[in-house]
C-alpha positions in Angstrom: 3.7 4.4 -11.5 2.9 3.2 -8.0 -0.3 5.2 -8.0 -1.4 3.8 -11.3 -0.6 0.3 -10.1 -2.6 0.8 -6.9 -5.6 2.0 -8.9 -5.5 -1.2 -10.9 -5.1 -3.5 -7.9 -8.0 -4.9 -5.9 -7.7 -6.5 -2.5 -8.3 -10.2 -2.3 -11.9 -10.5 -1.0 -13.8 -13.6 0.2 -14.8 -14.7 -3.4 -11.3 -14.3 -4.7 -9.8 -16.1 -1.7 -12.2 -19.1 -2.2 -11.3 -19.2 -5.9 -7.7 -20.1 -5.0 -8.8 -23.6 -3.7 -9.9 -26.7 -5.6 -12.7 -29.1 -4.5 -10.3 -30.7 -2.0 -9.6 -27.3 -0.4 -6.1 -27.4 -1.7 -4.5 -24.3 -3.3 -4.5 -24.7 -7.0 -1.7 -22.4 -7.9 0.5 -21.5 -4.9 2.6 -19.0 -6.9 -0.5 -17.1 -8.0 -1.9 -17.2 -4.4 1.3 -15.6 -3.0 1.5 -13.0 -5.8 -2.1 -11.9 -5.6 -1.9 -11.3 -1.8 1.6 -9.7 -2.0 0.7 -7.2 -4.7 -2.9 -6.5 -4.0 -3.3 -7.0 -0.2 -6.2 -8.8 1.4 -9.4 -7.7 3.1 -9.3 -7.8 6.9 -12.2 -10.2 7.1 -10.4 -12.8 5.1 -7.0 -12.4 6.8 -7.6 -14.8 9.7 -8.0 -17.7 7.3 -5.1 -16.6 5.0 -2.5 -15.8 7.6 -1.5 -19.4 8.5 -0.8 -19.9 4.8 1.1 -16.6 4.5 3.5 -17.2 7.4 3.9 -20.9 6.9 1.8 -22.7 9.6 0.1 -24.5 6.7 2.0 -25.7 3.6 0.7 -24.2 0.4 0.2 -27.7 -0.9 -1.7 -28.9 2.1 -5.2 -30.4 2.1 -8.0 -29.5 4.5 -7.5 -32.8 6.3 -3.8 -32.1 6.7 -4.5 -28.6 8.1 -7.0 -30.1 10.5 -4.3 -32.4 11.9 -1.9 -29.5 12.2 -4.5 -27.4 14.1 -5.2 -30.3 16.5 -1.5 -30.8 17.2 -0.8 -27.1 17.6 -3.7 -26.7 20.0 -2.5 -29.6 22.0 1.1 -28.4 22.1 0.1 -24.9 23.1 -2.0 -26.2 25.9 1.0 -28.2 27.1 3.0 -25.0 27.1 0.3 -23.2 29.2 0.2 -26.1 31.6 3.9 -25.8 32.1 3.6 -22.0 32.7 0.8 -22.7 35.3 3.0 -25.3 37.0 5.7 -22.7 37.8 5.3 -21.9 41.5 6.4 -19.1 43.8 9.4 -21.2 45.0 10.7 -21.6 41.5 10.3 -17.9 40.7 12.1 -17.1 43.9 15.0 -19.4 43.2 15.3 -19.3 39.4 16.8 -16.0 38.2 15.9 -16.6 34.5 12.2 -17.3 35.4 11.9 -14.4 37.8 13.6 -11.8 35.7 11.8 -12.8 32.4 8.3 -12.9 34.0 8.9 -9.5 35.6 10.0 -8.0 32.3 7.0 -9.6 30.5 4.6 -8.2 33.1 6.2 -4.7 32.8 6.1 -4.7 28.9 2.5 -6.0 28.7 1.3 -3.2 30.9 2.7 -0.6 28.5 1.7 -2.3 25.3 -0.5 -0.1 23.0 -2.6 1.3 25.8 -4.1 3.8 23.4 -6.1 1.2 21.4 -9.5 -0.4 22.4 -8.0 -3.8 23.1 -5.6 -2.6 25.8 -7.4 0.5 27.2 -8.8 -1.2 30.3 -6.4 -2.3 33.1 -8.5 -5.5 33.3 -8.5 -6.1 29.5 -8.4 -9.7 28.4 -6.0 -8.6 25.7 -3.4 -8.0 28.4 -4.1 -11.5 29.9 -3.9 -13.0 26.4 -0.6 -11.3 25.6 0.9 -12.4 28.9 -0.1 -16.0 28.2 1.4 -15.9 24.7 4.7 -14.4 25.9 5.1 -16.7 28.8 4.3 -19.7 26.6 7.0 -18.6 24.1 9.5 -18.3 27.0 8.8 -22.0 27.8 8.8 -23.1 24.2 12.1 -21.6 23.3 14.4 -21.3 26.4 17.4 -20.4 24.3 15.7 -17.1 23.2 13.2 -16.8 26.1 11.6 -13.3 25.8 13.1 -10.3 24.2 11.5 -6.8 24.4 9.6 -6.1 21.3 8.0 -9.5 21.0 4.9 -8.0 22.7 4.5 -5.5 19.9 4.9 -8.2 17.2 2.1 -10.3 18.8 -0.4 -7.4 18.8 -1.3 -7.2 15.1 -1.7 -11.0 15.0 -4.0 -10.8 18.1 -6.0 -8.0 16.3 -6.3 -10.1 13.2 -8.2 -12.8 15.1 -9.9 -10.4 17.5 -10.5 -7.2 15.5 -13.3 -5.8 17.7 -13.2 -5.0 21.4 -15.4 -3.6 24.1 -13.0 -0.9 25.3 -14.8 -0.3 28.6 -14.6 -3.9 29.7 -11.6 -4.9 27.6 -13.2 -8.0 26.1 -13.2 -9.2 22.5 -16.6 -9.1 20.8 -18.2 -10.1 17.5 -20.1 -8.0 15.0 -23.2 -8.3 17.2 -21.2 -7.1 20.3 -21.3 -10.5 21.9 -18.3 -11.6 23.8 -15.9 -14.0 22.0 -14.0 -16.8 23.8 -10.6 -15.1 24.4 -8.8 -18.5 24.4 -10.2 -19.8 21.1 -7.6 -18.4 18.7 -4.6 -18.3 21.1 -2.9 -21.4 19.6 -3.3 -20.1 16.1 -1.9 -16.7 17.1 1.1 -18.3 18.9 2.1 -20.6 16.0 1.6 -17.8 13.4 4.1 -15.7 15.5 6.5 -18.6 15.7 6.3 -19.5 12.0 6.8 -15.8 11.0 9.9 -15.5 13.2 11.2 -18.8 11.9 10.4 -18.0 8.3 12.6 -14.9 8.3 15.4 -16.6 10.2 15.1 -14.3 13.1 15.4 -17.1 15.6 19.1 -17.6 14.8 19.8 -13.9 15.3 17.7 -13.6 18.5 19.4 -16.6 20.0 22.7 -14.8 20.0 21.1 -11.6 21.3 19.7 -13.5 24.3 23.1 -15.2 24.9 24.8 -11.8 25.0 
């Protein structure tokens, strides 16, 4: 029965995805939108636009103007988090056990994250830098949970959604023409997709007690 269903289903492509929206760029039928993607899947090229809707960064009833405001706020808030990370100095690391131990574990986990795929092959890969930034920012954003091992692995597929192609020799994200892409451009979207997904499945309550223990 599953095989018969799979043969009938067709992944949501660009044309199908665009058909979900009205002239105001608002989803016409949120229930149908969710069901189509859930049952049929979605083409990788469309996923970067769909993911914020899927995990809840954008409301399914939001307009394009409302989403623009959300993006601007999220970019600003993420930059604030990175600024706070940058402001942490050696003295603080030496005298704050939580900071020092967490940053040490993050560095260790990042270095062993998916080293068999193009994005992470190079020791100087920008993917390693990006992942470090995201994890350190989350540590600042949610001090109750901080960082738990495994978060690095959850971030990877979201990173690869927005940066699917990499120059493995140099460890840089590239476009279809093999030109380098700004590695900071999509970091806010990646960060808030991760946070929304975790929040959406109520993992934050569970993880809070894990960190406490």
